[in-house]
TIMILO-357795 format. One record per residue (C-alpha): residue in three letters; residue number from 0; y, z, x. Coordinates in Angstrom, 1 decimal. Each point is the difference from the previous one (the first is absolute). Layout:
residues N
atom vexdren ALA; fike NUM; py Y; pz Z; px X $
...
***
This chain:
residues 379
atom vexdren UNK; fike 0; py -25.3; pz -15.2; px -32.3 $
atom vexdren UNK; fike 1; py 0.0; pz -2.0; px -3.1 $
atom vexdren UNK; fike 2; py 2.8; pz -2.4; px -0.5 $
atom vexdren UNK; fike 3; py 1.6; pz -1.0; px -3.5 $
atom vexdren UNK; fike 4; py -1.5; pz -3.3; px -1.0 $
atom vexdren UNK; fike 5; py 2.8; pz -2.7; px 0.2 $
atom vexdren UNK; fike 6; py -1.5; pz -2.7; px -2.3 $
atom vexdren UNK; fike 7; py -0.3; pz 0.4; px -4.0 $
atom vexdren UNK; fike 8; py -1.2; pz -2.9; px -2.1 $
atom vexdren UNK; fike 9; py 3.2; pz -1.6; px -1.8 $
atom vexdren UNK; fike 10; py 2.6; pz 1.1; px 2.7 $
atom vexdren UNK; fike 11; py -0.1; pz -3.6; px 1.5 $
atom vexdren UNK; fike 12; py -1.0; pz 1.1; px 3.5 $
atom vexdren UNK; fike 13; py -3.6; pz -1.0; px 0.0 $
atom vexdren UNK; fike 14; py 1.1; pz -3.7; px -1.3 $
atom vexdren UNK; fike 15; py 2.9; pz 0.1; px 2.6 $
atom vexdren UNK; fike 16; py -2.1; pz 0.7; px 3.1 $
atom vexdren UNK; fike 17; py -2.7; pz -2.2; px -1.4 $
atom vexdren UNK; fike 18; py 2.3; pz -2.9; px 0.0 $
atom vexdren UNK; fike 19; py 1.4; pz 0.8; px 3.5 $
atom vexdren UNK; fike 20; py -3.7; pz 0.2; px 1.4 $
atom vexdren UNK; fike 21; py -1.1; pz -3.2; px -1.7 $
atom vexdren UNK; fike 22; py 3.4; pz -1.6; px 1.2 $
atom vexdren UNK; fike 23; py -0.7; pz 0.9; px 3.6 $
atom vexdren UNK; fike 24; py -3.6; pz -1.1; px -0.3 $
atom vexdren UNK; fike 25; py 1.0; pz -3.6; px -1.3 $
atom vexdren UNK; fike 26; py 2.5; pz -0.3; px 2.6 $
atom vexdren UNK; fike 27; py -2.1; pz 0.7; px 2.8 $
atom vexdren UNK; fike 28; py -2.9; pz -2.3; px -1.3 $
atom vexdren UNK; fike 29; py 2.4; pz -2.6; px 0.2 $
atom vexdren UNK; fike 30; py 0.3; pz 0.5; px 3.8 $
atom vexdren UNK; fike 31; py -3.7; pz -0.5; px 0.0 $
atom vexdren UNK; fike 32; py 0.0; pz -3.3; px -1.8 $
atom vexdren UNK; fike 33; py 2.9; pz -1.2; px 2.2 $
atom vexdren UNK; fike 34; py -1.9; pz 1.2; px 3.3 $
atom vexdren UNK; fike 35; py -3.5; pz 0.3; px -0.5 $
atom vexdren UNK; fike 36; py -0.9; pz -0.5; px 3.5 $
atom vexdren UNK; fike 37; py 1.5; pz 3.3; px 1.3 $
atom vexdren UNK; fike 38; py 0.2; pz 2.2; px -3.4 $
atom vexdren UNK; fike 39; py -3.7; pz -0.4; px -1.4 $
atom vexdren UNK; fike 40; py -3.2; pz 1.0; px 1.4 $
atom vexdren UNK; fike 41; py -2.6; pz -2.7; px 0.9 $
atom vexdren UNK; fike 42; py -3.0; pz 2.0; px -1.1 $
atom vexdren UNK; fike 43; py 2.0; pz 0.9; px -3.4 $
atom vexdren UNK; fike 44; py 1.2; pz -3.5; px -0.8 $
atom vexdren UNK; fike 45; py -4.0; pz -0.9; px -0.4 $
atom vexdren UNK; fike 46; py 0.0; pz 2.5; px -3.0 $
atom vexdren UNK; fike 47; py 2.6; pz -1.5; px -2.1 $
atom vexdren UNK; fike 48; py 1.7; pz -3.3; px -0.6 $
atom vexdren UNK; fike 49; py 3.7; pz -0.8; px 0.1 $
atom vexdren UNK; fike 50; py 0.0; pz -1.3; px -3.7 $
atom vexdren UNK; fike 51; py -1.4; pz 3.4; px -0.9 $
atom vexdren UNK; fike 52; py 2.7; pz 1.8; px 1.9 $
atom vexdren UNK; fike 53; py 2.7; pz -2.0; px -1.4 $
atom vexdren UNK; fike 54; py -1.1; pz 0.8; px -3.4 $
atom vexdren UNK; fike 55; py 0.0; pz 3.6; px 0.8 $
atom vexdren UNK; fike 56; py 3.3; pz -0.4; px 1.6 $
atom vexdren UNK; fike 57; py 1.6; pz -1.3; px -3.4 $
atom vexdren UNK; fike 58; py -1.8; pz 2.8; px -2.0 $
atom vexdren UNK; fike 59; py 1.9; pz 2.5; px 2.5 $
atom vexdren UNK; fike 60; py 3.3; pz -1.6; px -0.4 $
atom vexdren UNK; fike 61; py -0.3; pz -0.3; px -3.9 $
atom vexdren UNK; fike 62; py -1.1; pz 3.8; px -0.2 $
atom vexdren UNK; fike 63; py 2.6; pz 1.1; px 2.4 $
atom vexdren UNK; fike 64; py 2.4; pz -1.4; px -2.5 $
atom vexdren UNK; fike 65; py -1.4; pz 1.5; px -2.8 $
atom vexdren UNK; fike 66; py 0.0; pz 3.5; px 1.6 $
atom vexdren UNK; fike 67; py 3.7; pz -0.7; px 1.2 $
atom vexdren UNK; fike 68; py 0.9; pz -0.7; px -3.7 $
atom vexdren UNK; fike 69; py -1.9; pz 3.2; px -1.4 $
atom vexdren UNK; fike 70; py 1.6; pz 2.2; px 2.9 $
atom vexdren UNK; fike 71; py 3.5; pz -1.7; px -0.9 $
atom vexdren UNK; fike 72; py -0.6; pz 1.1; px -3.6 $
atom vexdren UNK; fike 73; py -1.3; pz 3.4; px 0.6 $
atom vexdren UNK; fike 74; py 1.8; pz 1.3; px 3.5 $
atom vexdren UNK; fike 75; py 3.5; pz 1.6; px 0.2 $
atom vexdren UNK; fike 76; py -0.2; pz -1.1; px 3.6 $
atom vexdren UNK; fike 77; py 0.4; pz -3.8; px -0.4 $
atom vexdren UNK; fike 78; py 0.2; pz -0.5; px 3.8 $
atom vexdren UNK; fike 79; py -3.8; pz 0.2; px 0.1 $
atom vexdren UNK; fike 80; py -1.1; pz -2.9; px -2.3 $
atom vexdren UNK; fike 81; py 2.8; pz -2.2; px 1.3 $
atom vexdren UNK; fike 82; py -1.3; pz 0.4; px 3.5 $
atom vexdren UNK; fike 83; py -3.3; pz -1.2; px -1.6 $
atom vexdren UNK; fike 84; py 1.6; pz -2.9; px -1.7 $
atom vexdren UNK; fike 85; py 1.8; pz -1.1; px 3.5 $
atom vexdren UNK; fike 86; py -3.4; pz 0.4; px 1.8 $
atom vexdren UNK; fike 87; py -1.8; pz -2.5; px -2.7 $
atom vexdren UNK; fike 88; py 3.1; pz -2.5; px 0.0 $
atom vexdren UNK; fike 89; py -0.3; pz -0.1; px 3.9 $
atom vexdren UNK; fike 90; py -3.8; pz -0.7; px -0.2 $
atom vexdren UNK; fike 91; py 0.8; pz -2.9; px -2.5 $
atom vexdren UNK; fike 92; py 2.7; pz -1.6; px 2.1 $
atom vexdren UNK; fike 93; py -2.4; pz 0.2; px 2.8 $
atom vexdren UNK; fike 94; py -2.3; pz -2.0; px -1.7 $
atom vexdren UNK; fike 95; py -2.2; pz 2.6; px -2.0 $
atom vexdren UNK; fike 96; py -0.8; pz -2.2; px -3.1 $
atom vexdren UNK; fike 97; py -0.2; pz -3.4; px 2.0 $
atom vexdren UNK; fike 98; py -1.6; pz 1.2; px 3.7 $
atom vexdren UNK; fike 99; py -2.9; pz -1.9; px 0.8 $
atom vexdren UNK; fike 100; py -3.2; pz 1.2; px 1.9 $
atom vexdren UNK; fike 101; py -0.8; pz -2.1; px 3.2 $
atom vexdren UNK; fike 102; py -2.5; pz -0.3; px 2.5 $
atom vexdren UNK; fike 103; py 0.6; pz 2.6; px 2.9 $
atom vexdren UNK; fike 104; py -0.2; pz -1.1; px 3.6 $
atom vexdren UNK; fike 105; py -2.0; pz 2.3; px 2.4 $
atom vexdren UNK; fike 106; py 2.2; pz 2.5; px 2.1 $
atom vexdren UNK; fike 107; py -0.9; pz 2.4; px 2.7 $
atom vexdren UNK; fike 108; py 1.4; pz 3.1; px -2.1 $
atom vexdren UNK; fike 109; py 1.1; pz 0.8; px -3.7 $
atom vexdren UNK; fike 110; py 1.4; pz 2.9; px -1.8 $
atom vexdren UNK; fike 111; py -2.0; pz 1.3; px -3.0 $
atom vexdren UNK; fike 112; py 3.0; pz -0.2; px -2.3 $
atom vexdren UNK; fike 113; py -2.3; pz -1.4; px -2.7 $
atom vexdren UNK; fike 114; py -2.6; pz 2.7; px 0.4 $
atom vexdren UNK; fike 115; py 2.8; pz 2.5; px -0.4 $
atom vexdren UNK; fike 116; py 1.6; pz -1.4; px -3.2 $
atom vexdren UNK; fike 117; py -3.5; pz -0.6; px -1.6 $
atom vexdren UNK; fike 118; py -1.3; pz 3.3; px 0.8 $
atom vexdren UNK; fike 119; py 3.1; pz 1.9; px -0.8 $
atom vexdren UNK; fike 120; py 0.3; pz -1.9; px -3.4 $
atom vexdren UNK; fike 121; py -3.6; pz 0.9; px -0.9 $
atom vexdren UNK; fike 122; py -0.3; pz 3.5; px 1.1 $
atom vexdren UNK; fike 123; py 3.4; pz 0.7; px -1.6 $
atom vexdren UNK; fike 124; py -1.1; pz -1.5; px -3.3 $
atom vexdren UNK; fike 125; py -3.1; pz 2.2; px 0.0 $
atom vexdren UNK; fike 126; py 1.0; pz 3.3; px 1.5 $
atom vexdren UNK; fike 127; py 3.6; pz 0.4; px -1.2 $
atom vexdren UNK; fike 128; py -1.1; pz 0.1; px -3.6 $
atom vexdren UNK; fike 129; py -2.8; pz 2.2; px 0.7 $
atom vexdren UNK; fike 130; py 2.0; pz 2.8; px 2.1 $
atom vexdren UNK; fike 131; py 2.6; pz -0.2; px -3.3 $
atom vexdren UNK; fike 132; py -2.8; pz 0.3; px -2.8 $
atom vexdren UNK; fike 133; py -2.2; pz 2.6; px 2.1 $
atom vexdren UNK; fike 134; py 2.1; pz 1.6; px 2.4 $
atom vexdren UNK; fike 135; py -1.4; pz 3.0; px 2.1 $
atom vexdren UNK; fike 136; py 3.4; pz 1.3; px 0.9 $
atom vexdren UNK; fike 137; py 2.0; pz -0.8; px -2.9 $
atom vexdren UNK; fike 138; py 3.3; pz 1.1; px 1.8 $
atom vexdren UNK; fike 139; py -0.4; pz -2.2; px 3.1 $
atom vexdren UNK; fike 140; py 2.7; pz -3.0; px 0.1 $
atom vexdren UNK; fike 141; py -1.1; pz -3.5; px 0.2 $
atom vexdren UNK; fike 142; py 2.5; pz -0.1; px 2.8 $
atom vexdren UNK; fike 143; py -0.5; pz 3.1; px 1.9 $
atom vexdren UNK; fike 144; py 1.7; pz 0.9; px 3.4 $
atom vexdren UNK; fike 145; py -2.5; pz -2.0; px 1.9 $
atom vexdren UNK; fike 146; py -1.1; pz -3.1; px -2.0 $
atom vexdren UNK; fike 147; py 2.2; pz -2.2; px 2.1 $
atom vexdren UNK; fike 148; py -2.0; pz 1.2; px 3.1 $
atom vexdren UNK; fike 149; py -3.5; pz -0.9; px -1.7 $
atom vexdren UNK; fike 150; py 1.4; pz -3.3; px -1.3 $
atom vexdren UNK; fike 151; py 0.8; pz -0.9; px 3.9 $
atom vexdren UNK; fike 152; py -3.8; pz 1.1; px 0.9 $
atom vexdren UNK; fike 153; py -1.0; pz -2.0; px -2.9 $
atom vexdren UNK; fike 154; py 2.1; pz -3.2; px 1.2 $
atom vexdren UNK; fike 155; py -0.7; pz 0.4; px 3.5 $
atom vexdren UNK; fike 156; py -3.7; pz 0.0; px -0.4 $
atom vexdren UNK; fike 157; py -0.3; pz -2.9; px -2.3 $
atom vexdren UNK; fike 158; py 2.6; pz -2.3; px 1.9 $
atom vexdren UNK; fike 159; py -2.1; pz 0.5; px 3.1 $
atom vexdren UNK; fike 160; py -3.4; pz -0.2; px -1.7 $
atom vexdren UNK; fike 161; py -1.1; pz -2.9; px 2.4 $
atom vexdren UNK; fike 162; py 1.0; pz 2.1; px 3.0 $
atom vexdren UNK; fike 163; py -1.9; pz 3.0; px -1.4 $
atom vexdren UNK; fike 164; py -2.9; pz -2.1; px -0.8 $
atom vexdren UNK; fike 165; py -0.5; pz -1.4; px 3.2 $
atom vexdren UNK; fike 166; py 0.6; pz 3.3; px 2.2 $
atom vexdren UNK; fike 167; py -2.2; pz 2.2; px -2.6 $
atom vexdren UNK; fike 168; py -2.9; pz -2.6; px -0.2 $
atom vexdren UNK; fike 169; py -0.1; pz -1.1; px 3.8 $
atom vexdren UNK; fike 170; py -1.7; pz 3.1; px 1.3 $
atom vexdren UNK; fike 171; py -3.0; pz 0.0; px -2.5 $
atom vexdren UNK; fike 172; py -0.2; pz -3.8; px -0.3 $
atom vexdren UNK; fike 173; py -0.3; pz -0.1; px 4.1 $
atom vexdren UNK; fike 174; py -2.2; pz 3.0; px 0.4 $
atom vexdren UNK; fike 175; py -2.5; pz -0.5; px -3.0 $
atom vexdren UNK; fike 176; py 0.8; pz -3.4; px -1.3 $
atom vexdren UNK; fike 177; py -2.5; pz -2.0; px 2.4 $
atom vexdren UNK; fike 178; py -3.0; pz 2.7; px 0.6 $
atom vexdren UNK; fike 179; py -2.5; pz -2.5; px -1.7 $
atom vexdren UNK; fike 180; py -0.5; pz 2.3; px -3.0 $
atom vexdren UNK; fike 181; py -0.9; pz -3.1; px -2.1 $
atom vexdren UNK; fike 182; py -3.2; pz 1.9; px -1.9 $
atom vexdren UNK; fike 183; py 2.2; pz 2.7; px -1.0 $
atom vexdren UNK; fike 184; py 2.9; pz -2.6; px -0.9 $
atom vexdren UNK; fike 185; py -2.7; pz -1.6; px -2.3 $
atom vexdren UNK; fike 186; py -1.4; pz 3.1; px -1.7 $
atom vexdren UNK; fike 187; py 3.4; pz 1.1; px -0.9 $
atom vexdren UNK; fike 188; py 1.3; pz -3.3; px -1.2 $
atom vexdren UNK; fike 189; py -3.3; pz -0.5; px -2.4 $
atom vexdren UNK; fike 190; py 1.0; pz 3.4; px -1.6 $
atom vexdren UNK; fike 191; py 1.3; pz -0.4; px -3.5 $
atom vexdren UNK; fike 192; py 3.7; pz -0.2; px 0.0 $
atom vexdren UNK; fike 193; py 0.6; pz 3.3; px -1.7 $
atom vexdren UNK; fike 194; py -2.6; pz 2.0; px 2.6 $
atom vexdren UNK; fike 195; py 1.7; pz -2.0; px 2.9 $
atom vexdren UNK; fike 196; py 3.2; pz 0.9; px -0.8 $
atom vexdren UNK; fike 197; py -0.7; pz 4.1; px -0.6 $
atom vexdren UNK; fike 198; py -1.8; pz -0.3; px 3.5 $
atom vexdren UNK; fike 199; py 3.4; pz -1.3; px 1.5 $
atom vexdren UNK; fike 200; py 1.7; pz 3.0; px -1.7 $
atom vexdren UNK; fike 201; py -2.4; pz 2.2; px 1.2 $
atom vexdren UNK; fike 202; py -0.4; pz -0.8; px 3.8 $
atom vexdren UNK; fike 203; py 4.1; pz -0.5; px 0.4 $
atom vexdren UNK; fike 204; py 0.3; pz 3.2; px -1.6 $
atom vexdren UNK; fike 205; py -2.3; pz 1.7; px 2.2 $
atom vexdren UNK; fike 206; py 1.8; pz -1.5; px 3.1 $
atom vexdren UNK; fike 207; py 3.6; pz 0.8; px -1.4 $
atom vexdren UNK; fike 208; py -1.2; pz 3.7; px -1.0 $
atom vexdren UNK; fike 209; py -0.4; pz 0.8; px 3.7 $
atom vexdren UNK; fike 210; py 2.7; pz -1.7; px 1.1 $
atom vexdren UNK; fike 211; py 2.3; pz 1.6; px -2.5 $
atom vexdren UNK; fike 212; py -1.4; pz 3.4; px 1.0 $
atom vexdren UNK; fike 213; py 0.6; pz -0.9; px 3.7 $
atom vexdren UNK; fike 214; py 3.8; pz -0.7; px -0.8 $
atom vexdren UNK; fike 215; py -0.2; pz 3.6; px -1.5 $
atom vexdren UNK; fike 216; py -1.8; pz 1.9; px 2.8 $
atom vexdren UNK; fike 217; py 1.8; pz -1.4; px 3.0 $
atom vexdren UNK; fike 218; py 3.6; pz 1.3; px 0.7 $
atom vexdren UNK; fike 219; py 1.6; pz -3.3; px 1.1 $
atom vexdren UNK; fike 220; py -1.8; pz -2.2; px -2.4 $
atom vexdren UNK; fike 221; py 1.2; pz 2.3; px -2.8 $
atom vexdren UNK; fike 222; py 3.7; pz -0.7; px 0.9 $
atom vexdren UNK; fike 223; py -0.8; pz -3.8; px -1.0 $
atom vexdren UNK; fike 224; py -1.7; pz 0.8; px -3.1 $
atom vexdren UNK; fike 225; py 2.6; pz 2.7; px -0.9 $
atom vexdren UNK; fike 226; py 2.4; pz -2.5; px -1.0 $
atom vexdren UNK; fike 227; py -2.4; pz -1.1; px -2.8 $
atom vexdren UNK; fike 228; py -0.1; pz 3.5; px -1.3 $
atom vexdren UNK; fike 229; py 3.7; pz 0.7; px 0.5 $
atom vexdren UNK; fike 230; py 0.9; pz -1.2; px -3.5 $
atom vexdren UNK; fike 231; py 0.6; pz 2.8; px -2.8 $
atom vexdren UNK; fike 232; py 0.3; pz -2.5; px -2.8 $
atom vexdren UNK; fike 233; py -3.5; pz -1.7; px -0.4 $
atom vexdren UNK; fike 234; py 0.2; pz -3.2; px -2.0 $
atom vexdren UNK; fike 235; py -1.3; pz -3.5; px 0.1 $
atom vexdren UNK; fike 236; py 2.1; pz -0.8; px 3.2 $
atom vexdren UNK; fike 237; py -0.8; pz 2.9; px 2.1 $
atom vexdren UNK; fike 238; py -3.4; pz -1.2; px 1.0 $
atom vexdren UNK; fike 239; py 2.2; pz -2.7; px 2.0 $
atom vexdren UNK; fike 240; py 1.3; pz 2.7; px 2.2 $
atom vexdren UNK; fike 241; py -2.1; pz -0.5; px 3.1 $
atom vexdren UNK; fike 242; py 0.7; pz -0.3; px 3.6 $
atom vexdren UNK; fike 243; py -0.9; pz -3.0; px 1.7 $
atom vexdren UNK; fike 244; py -2.5; pz 1.7; px 2.6 $
atom vexdren UNK; fike 245; py -1.4; pz 1.6; px -3.0 $
atom vexdren UNK; fike 246; py -0.8; pz -3.3; px -1.5 $
atom vexdren UNK; fike 247; py -1.3; pz -1.6; px 2.8 $
atom vexdren UNK; fike 248; py -2.7; pz 2.6; px 0.9 $
atom vexdren UNK; fike 249; py -0.9; pz 0.6; px -3.6 $
atom vexdren UNK; fike 250; py -0.2; pz -3.5; px -1.0 $
atom vexdren UNK; fike 251; py -1.7; pz -1.0; px 3.3 $
atom vexdren UNK; fike 252; py -2.7; pz 2.7; px -0.5 $
atom vexdren UNK; fike 253; py -0.3; pz -1.0; px -3.7 $
atom vexdren UNK; fike 254; py -0.7; pz -3.7; px 1.1 $
atom vexdren UNK; fike 255; py -2.8; pz 0.9; px 2.3 $
atom vexdren UNK; fike 256; py -3.0; pz 0.4; px -2.7 $
atom vexdren UNK; fike 257; py 1.5; pz -3.2; px -1.7 $
atom vexdren UNK; fike 258; py -0.9; pz -2.0; px 3.0 $
atom vexdren UNK; fike 259; py -3.2; pz 1.9; px 0.9 $
atom vexdren UNK; fike 260; py -1.4; pz -0.7; px -3.5 $
atom vexdren UNK; fike 261; py 1.3; pz -3.4; px -0.2 $
atom vexdren UNK; fike 262; py 1.2; pz 0.2; px -3.8 $
atom vexdren UNK; fike 263; py 0.7; pz -3.1; px -1.8 $
atom vexdren UNK; fike 264; py 3.4; pz -1.3; px -0.4 $
atom vexdren UNK; fike 265; py 0.2; pz 0.6; px -3.8 $
atom vexdren UNK; fike 266; py -0.9; pz 3.6; px 0.9 $
atom vexdren UNK; fike 267; py 2.2; pz 0.4; px 2.7 $
atom vexdren UNK; fike 268; py 3.1; pz -1.3; px -2.0 $
atom vexdren UNK; fike 269; py -0.9; pz 2.0; px -2.9 $
atom vexdren UNK; fike 270; py -0.2; pz 3.0; px 2.2 $
atom vexdren UNK; fike 271; py 3.6; pz -0.7; px 1.2 $
atom vexdren UNK; fike 272; py 1.5; pz -0.3; px -3.4 $
atom vexdren UNK; fike 273; py -1.8; pz 3.1; px -1.3 $
atom vexdren UNK; fike 274; py 1.2; pz 2.1; px 2.8 $
atom vexdren UNK; fike 275; py 3.5; pz -1.0; px -0.3 $
atom vexdren UNK; fike 276; py 0.0; pz 1.0; px -3.9 $
atom vexdren UNK; fike 277; py -2.0; pz 2.9; px 0.4 $
atom vexdren UNK; fike 278; py 2.4; pz 1.3; px 2.8 $
atom vexdren UNK; fike 279; py 2.7; pz -0.3; px -2.1 $
atom vexdren UNK; fike 280; py -1.7; pz 1.9; px -3.0 $
atom vexdren UNK; fike 281; py -0.9; pz 3.0; px 2.0 $
atom vexdren UNK; fike 282; py 3.3; pz 0.6; px 1.1 $
atom vexdren UNK; fike 283; py 1.6; pz -0.9; px -3.4 $
atom vexdren UNK; fike 284; py 2.1; pz 2.7; px -2.1 $
atom vexdren UNK; fike 285; py -2.7; pz 0.0; px -2.7 $
atom vexdren UNK; fike 286; py -2.0; pz 2.7; px -1.5 $
atom vexdren UNK; fike 287; py -2.4; pz -2.2; px -1.8 $
atom vexdren UNK; fike 288; py -3.2; pz 2.2; px -0.4 $
atom vexdren UNK; fike 289; py -3.1; pz -2.4; px 1.3 $
atom vexdren UNK; fike 290; py -2.5; pz 2.3; px -1.5 $
atom vexdren UNK; fike 291; py -3.4; pz -0.2; px 1.8 $
atom vexdren UNK; fike 292; py 1.1; pz -2.7; px 2.0 $
atom vexdren UNK; fike 293; py 2.4; pz 2.3; px 2.2 $
atom vexdren UNK; fike 294; py -3.3; pz 1.3; px 1.4 $
atom vexdren UNK; fike 295; py -1.3; pz -3.8; px 0.8 $
atom vexdren UNK; fike 296; py 3.3; pz -1.5; px 1.4 $
atom vexdren UNK; fike 297; py 3.1; pz 1.3; px 1.7 $
atom vexdren UNK; fike 298; py 2.7; pz 0.6; px -2.7 $
atom vexdren UNK; fike 299; py 3.8; pz 1.0; px 0.3 $
atom vexdren UNK; fike 300; py -0.8; pz 3.6; px -0.4 $
atom vexdren UNK; fike 301; py -2.6; pz -0.1; px 2.7 $
atom vexdren UNK; fike 302; py 2.3; pz -1.7; px 2.3 $
atom vexdren UNK; fike 303; py 2.9; pz 2.0; px -1.0 $
atom vexdren UNK; fike 304; py -1.7; pz 3.2; px 1.3 $
atom vexdren UNK; fike 305; py -0.5; pz -1.8; px 3.3 $
atom vexdren UNK; fike 306; py 3.8; pz -0.2; px 0.2 $
atom vexdren UNK; fike 307; py 0.6; pz 3.4; px -1.2 $
atom vexdren UNK; fike 308; py 2.7; pz 2.3; px 1.9 $
atom vexdren UNK; fike 309; py -2.4; pz 3.0; px -0.2 $
atom vexdren UNK; fike 310; py -1.2; pz 1.1; px 3.5 $
atom vexdren UNK; fike 311; py -3.2; pz 1.2; px -1.5 $
atom vexdren UNK; fike 312; py -0.9; pz -3.6; px -1.2 $
atom vexdren UNK; fike 313; py 0.5; pz -1.8; px 3.0 $
atom vexdren UNK; fike 314; py -2.7; pz -1.9; px 1.3 $
atom vexdren UNK; fike 315; py -1.5; pz -0.8; px -3.4 $
atom vexdren UNK; fike 316; py -1.0; pz -3.3; px -2.0 $
atom vexdren UNK; fike 317; py -0.1; pz -2.6; px 2.9 $
atom vexdren UNK; fike 318; py -2.0; pz -2.5; px -1.9 $
atom vexdren UNK; fike 319; py 1.8; pz -3.1; px -1.5 $
atom vexdren UNK; fike 320; py -2.3; pz -1.1; px -2.2 $
atom vexdren UNK; fike 321; py -3.3; pz 2.2; px -0.7 $
atom vexdren UNK; fike 322; py 0.7; pz 3.9; px -0.2 $
atom vexdren UNK; fike 323; py -3.5; pz 0.6; px 0.8 $
atom vexdren UNK; fike 324; py 0.5; pz -0.8; px 3.4 $
atom vexdren UNK; fike 325; py 2.3; pz 3.1; px 0.2 $
atom vexdren UNK; fike 326; py -2.8; pz 2.2; px -2.0 $
atom vexdren UNK; fike 327; py -2.5; pz -1.1; px 2.8 $
atom vexdren UNK; fike 328; py 2.5; pz 0.8; px 2.9 $
atom vexdren UNK; fike 329; py 1.4; pz 3.3; px -1.5 $
atom vexdren UNK; fike 330; py 3.4; pz -1.3; px -0.5 $
atom vexdren UNK; fike 331; py 0.0; pz -0.1; px -3.8 $
atom vexdren UNK; fike 332; py 2.9; pz 1.6; px -2.2 $
atom vexdren UNK; fike 333; py 0.2; pz -0.7; px -3.8 $
atom vexdren UNK; fike 334; py 0.9; pz 2.8; px -1.8 $
atom vexdren UNK; fike 335; py -0.5; pz -0.7; px -3.7 $
atom vexdren UNK; fike 336; py 3.2; pz -1.6; px -1.5 $
atom vexdren UNK; fike 337; py 2.3; pz 1.8; px 2.3 $
atom vexdren UNK; fike 338; py 2.4; pz -2.1; px 1.9 $
atom vexdren UNK; fike 339; py 1.7; pz 1.0; px 3.3 $
atom vexdren UNK; fike 340; py 3.7; pz 1.3; px -0.6 $
atom vexdren UNK; fike 341; py 1.4; pz -1.8; px 2.7 $
atom vexdren UNK; fike 342; py -0.7; pz -2.6; px 2.6 $
atom vexdren UNK; fike 343; py 1.7; pz -0.7; px 3.4 $
atom vexdren UNK; fike 344; py 0.1; pz 1.4; px 3.6 $
atom vexdren UNK; fike 345; py 1.3; pz 3.3; px 0.5 $
atom vexdren UNK; fike 346; py 1.6; pz -0.8; px 3.3 $
atom vexdren UNK; fike 347; py 3.9; pz 0.9; px 0.2 $
atom vexdren UNK; fike 348; py 2.2; pz -3.1; px 0.2 $
atom vexdren UNK; fike 349; py -2.7; pz -2.3; px 0.0 $
atom vexdren UNK; fike 350; py 1.9; pz -3.6; px 0.4 $
atom vexdren UNK; fike 351; py 0.8; pz -2.0; px -2.7 $
atom vexdren UNK; fike 352; py 0.2; pz -3.9; px -0.2 $
atom vexdren UNK; fike 353; py -2.1; pz -2.6; px 1.3 $
atom vexdren UNK; fike 354; py 1.3; pz -0.6; px 3.4 $
atom vexdren UNK; fike 355; py 0.3; pz 4.1; px 0.8 $
atom vexdren UNK; fike 356; py -3.8; pz 0.2; px -1.1 $
atom vexdren UNK; fike 357; py -1.2; pz -3.0; px 1.9 $
atom vexdren UNK; fike 358; py 1.2; pz 1.5; px 3.4 $
atom vexdren UNK; fike 359; py -0.6; pz 3.8; px -0.9 $
atom vexdren UNK; fike 360; py -3.5; pz 0.0; px 1.1 $
atom vexdren UNK; fike 361; py 1.1; pz -1.1; px 3.4 $
atom vexdren UNK; fike 362; py 2.7; pz 2.4; px 0.6 $
atom vexdren UNK; fike 363; py -2.2; pz 3.1; px 0.5 $
atom vexdren UNK; fike 364; py -2.5; pz 0.7; px 2.7 $
atom vexdren UNK; fike 365; py -3.7; pz -0.4; px -1.0 $
atom vexdren UNK; fike 366; py -0.4; pz 3.6; px 1.4 $
atom vexdren UNK; fike 367; py 2.2; pz 1.6; px -2.2 $
atom vexdren UNK; fike 368; py -1.7; pz 1.9; px -2.5 $
atom vexdren UNK; fike 369; py 1.0; pz -1.0; px -3.6 $
atom vexdren UNK; fike 370; py -2.7; pz 1.1; px -2.5 $
atom vexdren UNK; fike 371; py 1.5; pz -0.5; px -3.1 $
atom vexdren UNK; fike 372; py -2.5; pz -1.4; px -2.3 $
atom vexdren UNK; fike 373; py -2.5; pz -0.4; px 2.6 $
atom vexdren UNK; fike 374; py -3.6; pz 0.4; px -1.2 $
atom vexdren UNK; fike 375; py -0.9; pz 3.8; px 0.3 $
atom vexdren UNK; fike 376; py -3.6; pz -0.8; px 0.5 $
atom vexdren UNK; fike 377; py 0.5; pz -2.0; px 3.2 $
atom vexdren UNK; fike 378; py 2.5; pz 2.6; px 1.8 $
***
């Protein structure tokens, strides 16, 4: 069912919500500067410098004030830009323009608040304009009924990035990281970067294809994966809705070929960045026509069909990067320029909200027959 679009250029809503968003980003960034030991990620700190983040923080605060002023002039609801101004003022009061980066002591644990803020800021900066300029479902609200649920999933997966990284890499690292495959590692690492990167995408996609298909063909595993499919509003946040058991199994399996083949660190890191952005893209509410490339790489249209709520399409399009894998294994479905009419699961009273969806897969017996959206070819 389509919904009336709430935002129109010139009404001040876009500016008002932008200033609130940026104000929150700046406020939490201050927390990272004051308590870096527990609110920044050790691995991620190696990618940026404190001075770089301070410059970005100042830019965010200034931008928030700009959007607040614009929203105040255009919007009939003055309380929204006022909230943004309060947030920015609070950020400045806590040292926003004068905060200093310092050396960080090692700690046993940390929460990835820095990773959450930077990734949320970058992805929002990329995909919100794309969804506004090239939407597939024009009537879909920016703040649809379950956007808070998806944001919680996004936040938890980022805040606990260190935890998820350890538990998902450990099985592959322990089992396959010390097999003495030096010749394979040397051969792979001597490949040109582009070739090595494409090989990394291919071998991980092959493993993920079968892991993904397993989640659709096994009744009990489907209950965990159904959480990901439960969204009826596909957008840039929808891909974050994934049960932690699904994350653990899928990521663990995808790391196996990375350790077997011994890809270089630059390829490994590039792969992680690419996958993070590509996963957001294929769930986004955008109807961009990728032309011939949609037959080479997985696009939003291809993946939206995988999320279709049409029973006749269940068990299609399991590939994450390369559609030809579905061609090879007989699960390919891409009907021209047609898109699915709806997405989600056709299960009455499917639980809403993060906590309810977290416990849902454990509340039913593994012997209960729930074949909703199960791969028909595996029945």
